[in-house]
Each structure stands twice: as C-alpha cells, then as structure tokens.
N, C-alpha and C positions, 0 to 999 in steps of 0.2 A: 553560610557566606556573610558577611557583614562587611559594611561599605569601607572601614578603615584598613580592611586587614587585606585589600587589594589592588591592583592597579588602574590604570585608566586605556582605555584602549580604544583605536580609530579606524576606520576602513572606509573606503569608496563602496557606498550601497548602492549604487545605480549601475547598471548594466553596462560592459565594454562599449567603447565605441564613441561617436560622438553623436550626441543629441541635445535637445532642447535644455534640457534641467540634467544637472549633476548632485547627485548627494552626498556630503561625506559624514558620515554619523559618528558618534564620540557617546562612552560609556563608563562612568567613574568618578572616585571621589574627587577629581582635578577637575572637573566639568564647570563648575562655577568660576573659578579663577580662567579658565580659557575662554567663557565665553563672557566674560569681564574686560578681556584682555582684547579679543576680537571685535565686540560691538564698541567699547570704549565706554561702558556703563553697565551697571547690574541691569539684565534684563529682566523684563517682566515674564513669570513664569507663565507656558501655554500662550505666548502671544508671538506672532510674525514681526518681526524686528527686522526694516532694512537695512544694511550694513554695507560699509567700504572694506573689505577682506584685503588685509595688508601684511607683508612681510616682515623679517623684524627689521627692516631698515627704513620700515616705512612705505615702501614700494607698494603700491597697489596690485594686487593678486586679481580681484573680482570684484565686482558688486551682486547682492544677493539678497536671501533671507536668514536669518539667524531664529532659531526656537529652544527653548530651554524649557525642558521636563524634568521637574524636581523629583527627588525620591520620594515614596517609593511608588507614585504615580506614573511609571513610566513603561516602556516595554521590557525592561530590563529591568524593573525593580529599582535602580539606580538612578543617578542623576546622569542626565543622556541632553547631548546636545546633537542638532542637527543643520548641518550648513549648506543650504541649497545653492548652487551657482549655476555658471552656464556649464553646458555638460559638454567640454572640451577635456580630454584625458590630459592634456600637460596643464591647465589650469589646475582640476582638480587633485594633480599629483604636486603642485606646488601649495594648495591647500591642506593637504595632509601632511607633508612636512613641515608644515607651520604648526599645525596642532601637536607634531610631534616635539617639536621644539618647545612649546608651552608646557609639556608634562606627559603626552599618552604616548602609547607606544601600537605596533599595528599589531591588529587584531588576527586569531587562528581563525580558519574557516568554521564557522557555526559558532563563536565563541558568545556574540550577544544572545542568542538565543539559548545556547548552553546557560550563561548566567538568569535568562529568565527563569528556565528549569531551576536551577540551585536556589533562586529566590523566592521561589514559589507561585510565580507568574503563571507558570503553565506546566503542566505535569508531561514525563516522558512522550506520551503518545500524543497528545497535542503539539510537543515542539516538532515531533516528527510530522505529522500533519503540516508545519510551517514548509517544510523543504516541500513535501507533494504538492502543496499548492502550488509552487513557484515552476514545478517541474510538470505541473498537470499537461497531458496530452490530448484531452477531451474536455468539451464541456463539461458533459457527467463525472470525468475525475477530478475536475475543478470543484465542481457543486460537493462532491462527496469530501475531498480533502476539506473544504470550507465548514463541512458540519462537524469532520472530526476536530479540527481546530477549534470549533464552539465547544466541544466537550460533550459531544453527541455518545461516542465512544467511551470514551471515559465514564460516563456515569452508567451505563449499562455494565462496563467491566467493577464498577464498584458498588452496584447492588447486588451482582454477583457473588463479590464478595463476601458483603455484610449476609448473603445466606448462609455462605461457606462457616462465617464465624458462629452464626447462631445454632448451625448442626454442630460442630464442633464443642461448642459449650456445653449441648447437650449430652453431646457421648461422654464428654470430659467428667461429668457432672455424675454420670452414670458410674463411671469409674473411681470417683471419689467415695463411694458406698458399697465397697465389697462384702460388708457384712452382712448387709439386707438381705433378707429372703426372697425380696422380689427380683427378677430378672429386667433390669431398665433398659437394657439392652434390646430386649425384646418388644419394646414399647414400639406398637404402629408408627406412631406420631414421626419416630427416627426415620423407618422408613419411608413414609411421605415424604417428610423433609429433603432426605436425599432424591428421591425422584423428581422433586420439584427444582431441585438444583441442577440435576441432569438435565432436565427440561428447560432449562432456564440457558444452559449452558449450550445445546445442542443450538437453539436457535441464534446464540450470540456467534456461533461458529461459523454457521451458514451465512449470516450477514457478513461475518469478517471477510469471510472468503469470497462472497460477492464482492467487497470491498476492496479486497485485493486485487481482482479481476480491473476493476475501473481504476485504481491506481495505477498497474504495470500494464494493462490490455488485455484483452482475452488473448493467449495462446491455442490455436487451432492447428490440428497436425488433420491434414488430408489424406488419407488413408483408402488401400483398395488392390485389388487385384492389375497387373498390367492391361492397358487401354480401357479403365473402366468410365474415362471422362476426367481424371483429377487434374491435368494441367489446364482443360477447358474450363473447368471451375474456377481455377483460380483467376483466369484471364477474365472469367466472365465477371468476379466479385471484385477485381481491381480495376476493371474498366480498361483494361491494356493487353499486349501480348506479352507478357510477360514470360510463359512458358514454353517452351518451343509443344507443338502438337501435332502428331505426327500420326498415321495409321501402322505402323511399326510398333509391336510391343517393347516395352521397355526403354522409351526414349528418355525419361526423367531416368539420372542415375545419380543424383544428388539430391539434397533438400534445398530447396528454393524457397526461400522467405520472401514475406510480403506484407510491410504496415500499411495499415489502411483506416479510415474512421467511417463508421457509419453513423449516420445522423450525430455525430459527438461522439461515440464512442468508439476505443482504440481498439484495435484488432492485430492479431499477428499471424497471418496465414503462412503456413508450411508447408507446401507440394512435396511428397515424398515418392520415392522409386516405387514401382510396385510390388506389392509382397509375395512373391512366389520362390520356388527351389530352383535355381540357376546354375549352372557350370561357366558362367560367365564372371572372371574375378572381380573386375569393375561392379557388373549390376548386384553382386553380390554384397559388396562393400556397401551399394546404396541402400540396400536392401537392413543391412545392420545399422545404418544411420537412421532409419526410417523408425526401425524398433527404438532406437533411441531417443528420436524426438517423440515417440507414445509416451516417454516416461515422463518427459517435463511439461506434456500438455495439458490444458486444462479442459479441451474437449475435443475428442478423436470424431472427425467427421468422416464415414466411410461412405465411400461413392462406390456404386454397384448397377445392376441393371434388376428387372424382374425374373430373368431367369436365376443369377448365381445369389440373390439376396439371402436366403435361409443359410445355405454353406457359408458366405462370407460373414456371418455374424460369428465365427469363431475366430478371426482376426481381432476382435475384442477381448479375447482371454488373455492375453498378458497387458491389458490397459489397467493402470494403477487403479484403487477401490474410490479416490474420490476424483477421478476425471468424468464429464459428463459424456453421454454419448447419442449420437446422430447418424443416422441411416438415411442416404441419399438415394433413391431409385431413380437412375439418370437415363436420359435415351428415350423420353416416355413419348417424343415427337416419331421415334419411330414404331413404338408400339400402339399408338394413335390413345394414348391413357391422357384422362385428365389430370391436370397437378391438382393436389391434396395433401394432407397429414393426418397422423394420428398417432397415438401414446401406444406403444407394444410392449409390455412389461417395466422394464428401466430405460425404454430406448425411445425415443422420438424419432418416426419414421416420415419422411416426407417425398414426395413424387414432382421430378422437376426436369428440367431439359437445360444443360449446361449451353448447348449449341444455339439453340432459341430464345432463352432466357426466361420462358413460362415456369411458374411454380419459385424463380429464386426468390422474389419480395418474402414467402414464407420462410423461406431461409433464413435470409438477412432478420428478419423479426426475431424467429428462434436464437440467432446469435447474439442479438442485442441483449434480449430476456437474459439467456444465460452471462452476458459480461456485467450484468446490473443494471441496466437500463430498466428505466419503469419501478424500482426499486421503492420508491417514496422519497418523499420530502425529508426521512430521516435516514437515508444510505447515508453510508459514510466511508471513507477510504481507511485502508488498513494496510500492514506488511507483512510479508512472510513471518518474521518473527512472532508476530503476532498470533498468527493461525498457528503455528508450532508451539509455541505457549497454550495455547486453549487445546491442542491437542493431548499436550504433556496433562492439563489439567483433567479431560476427558478420561485419560489413565488412570489417573489418580481416583478419580470419583467412582470409575466402574471398579475398581483395585477393593477400593472401602466397601464397596455395596458387595463383593464377591465376599470379604471378609465376614460382616456382619451376616451374612445371609448363611455363613457356612460354619466358622468356629467360635464366632462373636467376640473376637478378641479387640475389646473396645483400644488399648493401647496402639493397636498397629492399624486400625479404623483412625484414630486420630491423628496418628503420624502422615497417613495417606492425605486427611484432610489438610494440615499442617503445610505440606508439598504442596499443595494444590494452589492454597493460598499463596505460595511463595511464588508458585509459575504465573499467577495472575498479578503480584506486584510486579513482577518484570513487565509488564505491559505499560502503565503507566509510573514506575520508576521507582515506587515504595521499595521495592529492592533493586538494587543493581551496583552492578562492580564498574570501576574505571574503566576497566578496556570496555566495558559495552559503549558508556558514556563516549568514550574516545572513538571507538567505530561509527557511533550514530553522527554525533556532530562533526566530526571530520568529514563526514561526506556532503555536507553544507558549503553554499558558495561563501566567500569570504564577503562580511558586512552585513549578514544575515544571521 
C-alpha cells in the first residue's frame, strides 16, 4: 500500500457515551491539508496544539488539542491526525462531519489497524493482539495481549519458521544430487533438525494454548454423577447461590454457566446435569448437553466422592485429547479426611468440601495455573486460529518424519515442510487471504 493510492479515513476513536475527553482519528494523504484547515496554520509534527475547531461557516464546534503524526512515524504508517476535544457524542459527531467535509471518509471497523498491518507497522498476530488488549477481561489477559502486541509471539513463530526453512534447504539439497552414491537423506543431522523443530513447535503450541486460555478465559465443565455436589461447588466458587442445591438426584437439568475472575484470571464454569442413564426425557436431554459441554471444555472437573472415585474415572473417556483433567474428591467433611492434592498419571486429584470450603483454595490455585497464570513475563495471548495453525504444522512435521523414516521420499518430505511453512505464515500474515483479513479486522471496533 502506498499513500498516493489510498483515501483518507476518519472515525471517533474514543468509547461511546459522555466522557471528559473524546478523540477523532484521521489517517491518509489528506491529513496535512485537514490539519492546516482545522488549526489555521501548518502544525508542528508530534506537538500538541491548542486549537478552536470550527465548521465550514466558521462557527465554533469545540476547543481542544490537535496532534499531527507525519508518515511513516505513525500508528498506521500514514499521515495521522488526532483531534482531542470534550467527550460529548454531539460535539464529536460535528467534528467528524467537518473532517469528512475536508476530504476524509468514515472508516470501516478495524481499518486503522488494517492499514498498520498492510504498511508493515504490525504483523497479523500483533494486530489481533491490539483487539485482544482492548477486549481483555482480566489483568492476566491484558498483560498477555500486551506481550503479543510487543511481538513476543511473532518472534517465536519466526524462529520456528527459520528452523523449518533450514531443514527444508537441507532436504532439497539432498534431492538435487540423486546421482550421488551417498544417501544424503539418511544423514542423522536431518533427523536431529526435524526433532529439534518438533520439540520447538510442541513448546510453542503449549504456550499458545495457555495464551488462548488467558485471552478467552478458561472453560471448565463440572461433571459427575447426580448428587456428587457439582452445584454446591459452582456456588462455592462463584460466591453466590447460582445453582439450585437439593438432596434429590437430578436437580440440574440444563447447563448453567457462570463467569468469574480468580485473582485477575477469567474463568467460565459450566455446571452440568449428572451423568447417568435415565428414562426421564428432560434429564436425558440434560445429560446430552453435558456431553456436548465436555467437547468444548478446556478443563473437565470431575466431582465425586471417596467411594466412587475410581469408577467415575470412566466419565473422562469421551473427553477431547487436549482437555485437562481434574478430579475432586468432595464431601471430605463427612469422611473426616484432610484436604490435600496429588498427581496420578495424567490427572490431578484434590480432596475438598464444597459445603464447608476446606480444600477449595488448592482447587482455585490449580484452575489459575491451568488458565495460564504464573506463566511468566513472556506469556502471550493467542487466538484459536493460531492454535489450529500450529496443530496443522504439527501434523505436517509428523508426516515429514514418517516419510523420512520410511520411504525417504525427499520430495514428499519437502512438500510437507512447505505446507508447514505456509501454516506458520498464516499466523503472522506472511500468507493470508483477503477473506481472512476481512474476518479479522471486521471484528475490531470502529476507530481502531
């Protein structure tokens, strides 16, 4: 994108409603002329000028600050103007109309950030992090989005991309010398490079999954047999009586969701119907919905008791592979047991009482860790499309390893690596379709 081939866009960049300050943002080649018309003289770059904003007839609209950011040292990489006045919706609308009379048009949602991406100021992952930062639901999510906006995620993707390029060059060099008696594809260095790339990818995928949870919030499905104490646990974690608690089995017939924050970490709890065979048509529908909730959950929290714990592990059978597992031995106040936790195979076991609250602090800590809290200063936000792209890369590298270990068909292995590169490039926007860009930037707010 070059400045002389585009038009000038404008939008109200501050939030709707009355406020102390409101901002109108303008970007494009007409900005210098608009700035001079609004100020009455040529503005000094990157200086705040106090100005009287007037309409075409010279009537005063508002008084405020005018700032001009010349290209390319601006957010979009273009000529950018910001007009800061009082936060009245009426005044800001009049100011926006005046700017449009001077040569701008109304911006589409996300168009400012889209231009920043197209002008090379941000890559696609960084651009998405801008929207994630604005929409952050927790302190941890905001910090992670800021890390992505600063390029932490993008640099990790680029490092992996360079590893794949080096491996692909090695393999394609071997393909170019078929007349040699030496089997270059049998070189142990190729296998070592591939394994190193797979290890690097696995770690990046784990970090991206944590980033997705920080961004979207951790989705926790509370499951178990009827009367295990699922609704009591939801109420205890939420700090209110959100779910009906009754001694009668099968009280919960539908999925009850509750959003909450644990020390700045967003969680979405889903209390589900007790999982059992039943002739009750309504309860059977509740059980079906409970299984559906499991398919979208990041964590399955199985609530049981000391008597049924081992048998209830079978309820994990239909859980997606990527979902985490927690098992809570509830009602320890009735058994006289002490609260504690331990790791058993791929599942964390915790002993607590939803009724009295003992042992629930350990559960809260475990949920926060699974949500990505405590991941370190380098924790970054990610989106579901990023995770899916990395999973595609994993599949391509696995197939490349299978080919090299079996038929040693270098052309097929190189093609798998090429497709892996393409999937990685979709994360940062090196390879991206117009439809993808439209979907991403169309979800932004107007003025950003």
